[in-house]
N, C-alpha and C positions, 0 to 999 in steps of 0.2 A: 542501554543505547550503544555503548562502546562495542558491545559484542555484535550488534546489528551492523555497525560500520565495517566490520570485517567479513560480513557474509560475501560469499563467492556466488555470483549469478552467472548462469550459463546453460548450455544445453543439458538436457536430462541425462544424456549418456556420459557426462563428465561427472567428477566428484565436486558437486556444488551444493549450496545450501538452499538455493531457489532457482527453479527452472523457468522456462518461458511461459508466457500466457498462452492458452491453448489455441487460440485463433484470432483473427483480425477483429471480429465482432467483439469478443471479450476484451481485447486490448484497448479498443475505442471506449468501451464501457468503463473500463478501470481508469483511463485518463479522464473521462467525463466525470467520474465521482471524485477525482482529486480536485477538480474545479468546483464541483458542487460543495465539497467539504469547506473549501476556502470561502465560497460565496455565503454559506450558512454560518460562518463565523468560527469554525474550528481552526486550530493553529497547526499548520503543517511544520513539523519539527525535523523531519527527515525524509529524503526521497521525493517521490512523486513525479519523476521525470523518466523519459524513455532512455534506454541504453542503446547507443548506436551499434549497428551491426545487422547481420542477417537474422531475421526472426522477430518475435514480439516480446521484447523485454522491457519491463518496468522496474525501476529501482524499488527495493524494499521501502515501504512507505509507512509513516507513523504520524498520526494526528493527536493533538491534545485538545481538551476542551470540547469533546464530543458529547452532546446531550442526547437523551432518549427520543427527543422530538426531531432530531436531524436525520436526513435520509441515509447518511453514513451508518448510523446506528441501526437503522431498520433493515439495511441491505443484508440479506441472509448469507451471501457468499463471501463476505468479509469477516475476518476473525477479530473480535475484541479482546484485548489483553489488559487485565488490571495492572496498574503500576503504581509508582509513587505519587502519581497525580490522582489518586482516588478512582482508578478505573477508567480514566478518560482517554486512555491511549487506544488506537485503533490501527491495526495493520491489515 
């Protein structure tokens, strides 16, 4: 988690760890899924907010307590990462 907190988010033309969301439609879907995760009982432990500025930027986002029956788990374009919490992290 400490490494994630140091990630640089910015334009893909810069030396960054994470670029912008591809378009407004995907940006809105990503933010919707942050709310879906919280509503279904997953714990938001990092990120989940927009980053001010020009473009479609969302903070690197991590949930804990994501179970297989949650929409976050089933969504194919999100990447699940096992961690110290038994594989319940989702970025």
